[in-house]
C-alpha positions as CSV (number, residue, x, y, z in Angstrom):
1,M,0.0,0.0,0.0
2,P,1.3,3.6,-0.6
3,L,2.5,5.2,2.6
4,D,2.8,8.8,3.6
5,D,6.0,10.1,5.2
6,L,4.8,9.6,8.8
7,E,3.6,6.1,8.1
8,R,6.8,5.2,6.3
9,T,8.9,6.5,9.3
10,V,6.8,4.7,11.9
11,A,6.9,1.5,9.8
12,R,10.7,1.8,9.9
13,V,10.6,2.1,13.7
14,W,8.4,-1.0,13.9
15,R,10.7,-3.0,11.6
16,T,13.8,-2.1,13.6
17,S,12.0,-3.2,16.8
18,G,11.5,-6.7,15.3
19,R,7.9,-6.5,14.1
20,R,7.1,-8.8,11.1
21,A,6.0,-7.4,7.8
22,S,2.6,-9.0,8.2
23,T,2.2,-7.4,11.6
24,I,3.2,-4.0,10.3
25,Y,0.7,-4.3,7.4
26,A,-2.1,-5.1,9.8
27,Y,-1.1,-2.3,12.2
28,L,-1.1,0.3,9.3
29,L,-4.6,-0.8,8.2
30,A,-5.9,-0.3,11.7
31,V,-4.1,3.1,12.1
32,R,-5.5,4.3,8.7
33,R,-9.0,3.5,9.9
34,Y,-8.3,5.4,13.1
35,R,-6.9,8.5,11.3
36,R,-9.9,8.5,8.9
37,Y,-12.2,8.3,11.9
38,C,-10.5,11.3,13.6
39,A,-10.6,13.3,10.4
40,N,-14.3,12.7,9.8
41,R,-15.2,13.8,13.4
42,K,-12.6,16.6,13.4
43,L,-10.8,15.0,16.4
44,G,-7.1,15.3,17.3
45,E,-5.3,12.1,16.4
46,L,-2.9,12.3,19.3
47,D,-5.6,13.0,21.9
48,G,-7.3,9.6,21.2
49,L,-4.1,7.5,21.5
50,T,-5.0,6.1,25.0
51,L,-6.6,2.9,26.1
52,L,-9.9,4.6,26.6
53,G,-9.6,6.2,23.2
54,S,-8.9,2.9,21.5
55,R,-12.1,1.5,23.2
56,V,-14.2,4.4,21.9
57,F,-12.8,4.0,18.4
58,A,-13.4,0.2,18.5
59,A,-17.0,0.7,19.6
60,A,-17.6,3.3,16.8
61,Y,-16.0,1.1,14.2
62,A,-18.0,-2.0,15.3
63,R,-21.3,0.0,15.0
64,T,-20.4,1.4,11.6
65,H,-19.1,-1.8,10.0
66,R,-21.4,-4.2,12.0
67,C,-18.6,-6.4,13.3
68,G,-18.0,-7.8,16.7
69,R,-16.9,-5.2,19.3
70,V,-14.4,-7.5,20.9
71,L,-12.7,-8.2,17.6
72,A,-12.6,-4.5,16.7
73,L,-11.1,-3.7,20.1
74,K,-8.5,-6.4,19.8
75,M,-7.5,-5.2,16.3
76,S,-7.3,-1.5,17.2
77,R,-5.8,-1.6,20.7
78,S,-2.5,-3.3,19.8
79,A,-2.1,-1.2,16.6
80,L,-2.8,2.2,18.2
81,R,-0.6,1.3,21.2
82,A,2.3,0.5,18.8
83,W,1.5,3.7,16.8
84,A,1.6,5.8,20.0
85,I,4.9,4.3,21.1
86,A,6.5,4.9,17.7
87,L,5.3,8.5,17.7
88,A,6.8,9.0,21.1
89,R,10.1,7.6,19.9
90,L,10.0,10.2,17.1
91,G,9.6,13.0,19.5
92,R,5.8,13.5,19.4
93,S,4.0,14.4,22.6
94,V,1.5,11.6,23.1
95,P,-0.8,11.2,26.1
96,R,-0.2,8.4,28.7
97,W,-1.7,5.2,27.4
98,T,-3.2,4.3,30.8
99,P,-3.9,6.7,33.6
100,P,-1.6,6.3,36.7
101,A,-3.0,3.8,39.3
102,P,-4.4,5.6,42.3
103,Q,-2.3,5.2,45.5
104,P,-4.0,2.9,48.0
105,V,-5.6,4.7,50.9
106,L,-4.3,3.1,54.1
107,L,-6.0,3.0,57.4
108,P,-4.4,5.5,59.8
109,L,-3.2,2.7,62.1
110,V,-1.8,0.7,59.2
111,Q,0.0,3.9,58.0
112,R,1.6,4.4,61.4
113,Y,2.7,0.7,61.4
114,V,4.3,1.1,58.0
115,D,6.2,4.2,59.1
116,Y,7.3,2.4,62.2
117,R,8.6,-0.6,60.2
118,R,10.5,1.7,57.8
119,R,12.0,3.7,60.6
120,H,13.0,1.0,63.0
121,A,13.5,-2.1,60.9
122,G,14.5,-0.9,57.5
123,V,12.1,-3.4,55.9
124,A,12.1,-3.7,52.1
125,E,9.2,-2.2,50.2
126,A,8.2,-5.6,48.8
127,T,7.9,-7.0,52.3
128,L,6.0,-4.0,53.5
129,H,3.5,-4.4,50.7
130,H,2.5,-7.9,52.1
131,E,2.5,-6.6,55.7
132,I,0.2,-3.7,54.8
133,E,-2.3,-6.1,53.2
134,F,-2.1,-8.5,56.1
135,A,-2.5,-5.7,58.8
136,G,-5.5,-4.3,56.9
137,N,-7.1,-7.7,56.6
138,F,-6.8,-8.2,60.4
139,L,-8.3,-4.8,61.2
140,R,-11.2,-5.5,58.8
141,F,-11.7,-8.9,60.5
142,L,-12.1,-7.2,63.8
143,E,-14.4,-4.6,62.3
144,R,-16.7,-7.4,61.0
145,R,-16.8,-8.8,64.6
146,H,-17.6,-5.3,66.0
147,R,-14.4,-5.4,68.1
148,R,-12.2,-2.4,68.8
149,I,-8.5,-2.8,68.7
150,S,-8.2,-1.8,72.4
151,D,-10.5,-4.7,73.4
152,V,-8.9,-7.4,71.3
153,C,-8.1,-10.7,73.1
154,L,-6.5,-14.0,72.3
155,A,-9.8,-15.5,71.3
156,D,-10.0,-13.0,68.4
157,V,-6.5,-13.8,67.3
158,D,-7.2,-17.5,67.5
159,D,-10.3,-17.1,65.3
160,F,-8.3,-15.1,62.8
161,V,-5.5,-17.6,62.6
162,G,-8.0,-20.4,62.3
163,H,-9.6,-18.5,59.4
164,L,-6.1,-18.4,57.7
165,G,-5.6,-22.1,58.3
166,R,-8.7,-23.0,56.3
167,R,-7.2,-21.6,53.1
168,M,-3.4,-21.6,53.6
169,T,-0.7,-24.2,54.3
170,P,0.8,-24.5,57.8
171,K,4.1,-23.0,56.7
172,T,2.3,-19.9,55.3
173,V,0.2,-19.5,58.4
174,S,3.3,-19.7,60.5
175,G,4.9,-16.9,58.6
176,W,1.8,-14.7,59.0
177,C,1.7,-15.4,62.7
178,S,5.2,-13.9,62.8
179,V,3.9,-10.8,61.1
180,L,1.0,-10.7,63.6
181,R,3.4,-10.8,66.5
182,M,5.3,-7.8,65.0
183,F,2.0,-5.9,64.5
184,F,1.0,-6.5,68.2
185,R,4.4,-5.4,69.4
186,F,3.9,-2.2,67.5
187,L,0.3,-1.8,68.9
188,R,1.7,-2.2,72.5
189,S,4.5,0.3,71.8
190,I,1.9,3.0,70.9
191,G,-0.5,2.1,73.8
192,K,-3.2,0.6,71.6
193,V,-3.4,-2.7,73.4
194,R,-2.8,-3.7,77.0
195,G,-0.6,-6.6,77.9
196,D,1.9,-8.7,75.9
197,L,-0.4,-10.4,73.4
198,A,2.5,-10.9,70.9
199,S,4.3,-13.5,73.0
200,A,1.1,-15.5,73.3
201,I,0.5,-15.8,69.5
202,Q,1.6,-19.3,68.4
203,G,1.5,-20.5,64.9
204,P,1.4,-24.1,63.6
205,K,4.5,-26.2,64.1
206,V,6.6,-26.4,61.0
207,L,9.7,-28.5,60.5
208,L,12.2,-26.3,58.7
209,C,14.6,-29.1,57.9
210,D,12.0,-31.8,57.0
211,R,13.5,-32.3,53.5
212,P,16.3,-30.8,51.4
213,P,15.3,-28.1,48.8
214,K,14.7,-29.3,45.3
215,T,17.7,-29.2,43.0
216,L,18.7,-30.3,39.5
217,T,21.6,-32.6,38.6
218,K,24.4,-31.5,36.3
219,Q,22.9,-33.6,33.5
220,E,19.5,-31.8,33.9
221,L,21.3,-28.4,33.8
222,H,23.0,-29.3,30.6
223,R,19.8,-30.6,29.1
224,L,18.0,-27.4,30.2
225,L,20.5,-25.1,28.5
226,A,20.8,-27.3,25.4
227,S,17.1,-27.2,24.8
228,I,17.2,-23.4,24.3
229,S,17.3,-22.5,20.6
230,R,19.6,-19.5,20.2
231,G,18.7,-18.9,16.6
232,H,16.3,-16.1,17.5
233,S,16.3,-13.1,19.9
234,S,14.0,-14.6,22.6
235,G,16.2,-17.7,22.7
236,R,19.4,-15.7,23.1
237,R,17.8,-13.8,25.9
238,A,16.5,-16.9,27.6
239,F,20.0,-18.6,27.4
240,A,21.7,-15.5,29.0
241,V,19.1,-15.3,31.7
242,L,19.3,-19.0,32.7
243,L,23.1,-19.1,32.5
244,L,23.3,-16.1,34.8
245,M,20.9,-17.8,37.3
246,I,22.8,-21.1,37.2
247,S,26.3,-19.5,37.4
248,Y,25.6,-17.0,40.2
249,G,22.5,-18.3,42.0
250,L,20.5,-15.2,41.1
251,G,16.8,-14.9,41.8
252,A,14.2,-13.7,39.4
253,A,14.1,-10.3,41.0
254,E,17.9,-9.9,40.9
255,V,18.0,-10.8,37.2
256,S,15.2,-8.3,36.5
257,A,17.0,-5.5,38.3
258,L,20.2,-5.8,36.3
259,D,21.1,-2.7,34.2
260,L,23.5,-2.3,31.3
261,D,25.8,-0.4,33.7
262,A,26.0,-3.5,36.0
263,V,28.5,-5.2,33.7
264,D,32.0,-3.8,33.8
265,W,33.6,-5.3,30.6
266,R,37.1,-4.0,31.4
267,A,37.2,-5.2,34.9
268,H,35.3,-8.4,34.0
269,T,32.8,-8.0,36.9
270,I,29.1,-7.9,37.3
271,R,27.3,-5.9,40.0
272,V,24.2,-7.5,41.4
273,R,21.7,-5.5,43.5
274,R,19.7,-7.5,46.1
275,P,16.1,-6.3,46.1
276,K,15.4,-7.5,49.6
277,T,18.3,-5.7,51.4
278,G,19.2,-3.0,48.8
279,T,22.9,-4.1,49.0
280,T,25.1,-4.8,46.0
281,T,27.5,-7.7,45.4
282,L,30.4,-7.5,43.0
283,L,30.9,-10.9,41.2
284,P,33.5,-12.0,38.6
285,L,32.2,-12.1,35.1
286,S,32.8,-15.6,33.8
287,P,33.7,-16.0,30.1
288,A,30.7,-18.2,29.3
289,V,28.3,-15.7,30.8
290,A,30.1,-12.8,29.0
291,R,29.7,-14.6,25.7
292,A,26.0,-15.2,26.3
293,V,25.3,-11.6,27.3
294,V,27.2,-10.2,24.4
295,A,25.3,-12.5,21.9
296,Y,22.0,-11.2,23.4
297,L,23.1,-7.5,23.3
298,R,24.3,-7.7,19.7
299,R,21.6,-9.9,18.2
300,G,18.8,-10.1,20.7
301,R,18.1,-6.9,22.5
302,P,15.9,-4.5,20.5
303,P,18.0,-1.6,19.2
304,T,15.1,0.8,19.8
305,A,14.9,0.0,23.5
306,S,15.3,3.2,25.6
307,S,15.4,1.4,28.9
308,R,18.7,1.0,30.7
309,A,17.6,-2.5,31.8
310,L,19.8,-5.4,30.7
311,F,17.0,-7.7,29.8
312,V,13.9,-6.1,28.2
313,Q,10.6,-7.3,26.7
314,R,10.5,-8.1,23.0
315,A,7.2,-6.2,22.5
316,M,7.2,-2.5,22.3
317,P,7.9,-0.3,24.3
318,H,10.6,-2.8,25.4
319,V,10.3,-2.2,29.1
320,R,12.3,-4.1,31.7
321,M,11.7,-7.8,31.9
322,S,9.7,-8.3,35.1
323,P,10.5,-11.0,37.7
324,S,7.3,-12.8,36.7
325,A,8.5,-13.0,33.1
326,V,11.9,-14.4,34.3
327,R,10.1,-17.1,36.3
328,H,7.9,-18.0,33.3
329,C,11.1,-18.2,31.2
330,V,12.6,-20.8,33.6
331,R,9.4,-22.8,33.8
332,D,8.7,-22.8,30.1
333,H,12.2,-24.0,29.1
334,A,12.3,-26.6,31.9
335,R,9.1,-28.0,30.6
336,A,10.4,-28.0,27.0
337,A,13.6,-29.8,28.2
338,G,11.6,-32.5,30.0
339,V,13.2,-31.7,33.4
340,R,11.5,-33.8,36.1
341,G,8.6,-32.0,37.9
342,G,7.8,-28.4,37.7
343,I,10.7,-26.2,38.6
344,G,10.9,-22.5,39.4
345,A,13.6,-19.8,39.5
346,H,14.5,-20.7,43.1
347,V,15.4,-24.2,42.2
348,L,18.3,-22.9,40.1
349,R,19.4,-20.9,43.2
350,H,19.3,-24.1,45.3
351,T,21.2,-26.0,42.6
352,H,24.0,-23.3,42.4
353,A,24.5,-23.4,46.2
354,G,24.6,-27.2,46.2
355,L,27.1,-27.4,43.4
356,Q,29.3,-24.8,45.2
357,I,29.3,-26.8,48.4
358,E,29.9,-30.1,46.6
359,G,32.9,-28.4,44.9
360,G,34.5,-27.5,48.3
361,A,33.4,-23.9,48.7
362,S,32.8,-22.8,52.3
363,A,29.3,-21.8,53.5
364,K,30.6,-18.2,54.1
365,V,31.7,-17.9,50.4
366,V,28.3,-19.3,49.2
367,G,26.5,-16.9,51.5
368,D,28.4,-14.0,50.2
369,I,27.7,-15.0,46.6
370,L,24.0,-15.4,47.3
371,G,23.9,-12.0,49.2
372,H,23.0,-13.4,52.7
373,R,23.6,-11.3,55.7
374,D,22.7,-14.0,58.2
375,P,24.6,-17.3,58.1
376,S,21.4,-19.2,59.1
377,S,19.9,-18.1,55.7
378,T,22.7,-20.1,53.9
379,S,22.0,-23.3,56.0
380,A,18.9,-24.1,53.9
381,Y,21.0,-24.2,50.7
382,V,23.8,-26.1,52.3
383,R,21.5,-29.0,52.9
384,V,21.3,-29.7,49.2
385,A,24.9,-30.9,49.1
386,L,23.9,-34.5,49.8
387,G,27.3,-35.9,48.7
388,R,29.2,-34.1,51.5
389,L,26.4,-34.7,54.0
390,R,26.6,-38.5,53.5
391,A,30.2,-38.4,54.6
392,L,29.0,-37.0,58.0
393,S,26.3,-39.7,58.5
394,L,26.7,-42.3,61.3
395,P,26.2,-46.0,60.7
396,V,22.8,-47.3,61.6
397,P,23.1,-49.4,64.8
398,R,22.2,-53.0,64.5
């Protein structure tokens, strides 16, 4: 189809970002319909390049052409979103595609608790997010029972814990009981409750060392990496991601947080930021990992990506690869490789720790690589080194 100058420029941006010719053709058809729709109604083209604008256009198009509204929305939403991103890359001022999410309104008592945890414990924001939700649930539970926080007793706490136990595992309930104890210590410190209820809160008994964490063998690791096809961009990205996790025991959030500046090519190091603690760890850059990352940067990472993230999404606007996407990458390739059972990102972390201990590394070195501040955190990973643990076992008495 003949293209005007703007369409030709945008198509070039799409092509550079990895869009197929058939996708570009379909996008241009939808965009032309949208631009014709704006011209007929004397509307500004840029003003309607939002999620709400795409819905309004899809509804109008479906009424005019008597087609399904869902089909029209699916066709126009992705095309107009790609058109808006490309125009922004070209310096046009386009509106935000989706309005910013409103900040949650916290209960006053929960807000004081959050400030207390930030000020006195230095808790990570990800942990605070869960504690905020839990504290709010507990206060709403008391409200449904018409109980004031100053009149709460152990019977109320027992009923709440019993409510959790009907829909959660004992290990999860035990963790939430720890949060509940911290919440009651805070309430006592500000004079909201009388007596030390926190010390009386008991969760279900959980055996922390009932079984070693799940790990993979060396043969399964080789099969996992060999199953990744590196002939296309997503395969090169997946290979670099999994090799980083296997080589350094990185978690999904740590891989997601890596920036381009994290790799020092001259010093042959990689700087890893720990999301839980906010600390950084400097690790040596192995040749194998360096080759995988270089292959991804040269022939896998979209050249139009403006993000400083090391790993970005293939779809425009090429934002940072989320921790959830990293976990899906691990699971999908493990399933394709036929690795036994379903594995997640943390299994690779366990495997790395076990291989390090089996190779003779000390628990202190393994803890430093994994970013642990407390040696007890490393003990869970040390238990996967079954070869060295067997040497410590005593003979069974006859």
